[in-house]
C-alpha positions in Angstrom: 0.0 -0.1 0.0 3.0 2.5 0.6 6.2 2.7 2.2 5.1 0.2 5.5 4.7 -2.8 3.2 8.5 -2.8 1.8 9.3 -4.7 5.0 8.2 -7.0 7.6 8.5 -6.2 11.7 10.1 -9.1 13.7 9.2 -7.5 17.3 5.4 -7.7 18.3 5.4 -4.2 19.3 6.9 -3.2 16.0 4.4 -5.1 14.0 1.4 -3.5 15.8 3.1 0.0 15.3 3.1 -0.7 11.7 -0.6 -1.8 11.7 -1.2 1.7 13.3 0.9 3.6 11.1 -1.4 2.1 8.4 -4.3 3.1 9.9 -3.2 6.8 11.0 -2.0 7.4 7.1 -5.4 6.3 5.5 -7.4 8.5 8.0 -4.8 11.5 7.8 -4.8 11.3 3.8 -8.4 11.8 3.6 -8.2 15.3 5.6 -5.0 16.2 3.3 -7.1 15.5 0.6 -10.2 17.6 1.8 -8.0 20.4 2.7 -6.3 20.4 -1.0 -9.8 19.7 -2.7 -11.3 23.0 -0.9 -8.1 25.1 -1.7 -8.4 24.5 -5.4 -12.0 25.4 -5.2 -11.1 28.4 -3.6 -8.5 29.1 -6.1 -10.1 28.5 -9.4 -13.0 30.5 -8.6 -14.1 33.0 -11.6 -14.5 36.8 -11.1 -17.8 38.2 -10.1 -18.7 35.8 -7.6 -17.9 37.2 -4.1 -20.8 35.6 -2.0 -19.8 32.1 -3.6 -16.1 33.0 -3.0 -17.1 34.0 0.6 -19.0 30.6 1.4 -16.1 28.5 0.0 -13.7 30.4 2.1 -15.6 29.8 5.2 -15.6 26.2 4.2 -11.9 25.7 3.4 -10.8 27.5 6.7 -12.8 25.0 8.5 -11.1 22.1 7.0 -7.7 23.6 7.2 -8.1 24.3 11.3 -9.6 20.7 11.4 -6.5 19.4 9.9 -4.1 21.7 12.1 -6.2 20.8 15.1 -5.7 16.9 14.1 -1.6 17.8 13.8 -2.0 16.9 10.0 -0.8 20.4 9.2 2.0 22.4 11.1 0.2 25.4 12.4 2.5 27.8 10.0 1.4 25.7 7.2 -2.3 25.9 7.7 -1.7 30.0 8.3 0.1 30.6 5.0 -2.7 28.4 3.4 -5.5 30.3 4.8 -3.4 33.8 4.1 -3.2 32.7 0.6 -6.8 31.8 0.1 -7.7 35.2 1.8 -5.5 37.1 -0.8 -7.2 35.1 -3.5 -10.7 35.9 -2.6 -9.8 39.3 -1.9 -8.6 39.8 -5.4 -12.0 38.6 -6.8 -13.9 41.3 -4.8 -12.2 43.7 -6.6 
């Protein structure tokens, strides 16, 4: 499935940790994908739709904050993404 399938741990605790890592990877991947999806939606908006942009911006903020709270994104990374989205939406409304 990914990098953990390339080796077989010998110690019982290492086997469990490998299983946990796969589970965490899948769970985190869903959140990362959602962040990318909402960012792309906001960044590809057309001019002249400020209401839709604001609505999508709030949804994107929520998804990014959730990823940050779950320690999937670093706080500075989340802040940078939110700043980039805010600049984009501000440019659309001009």
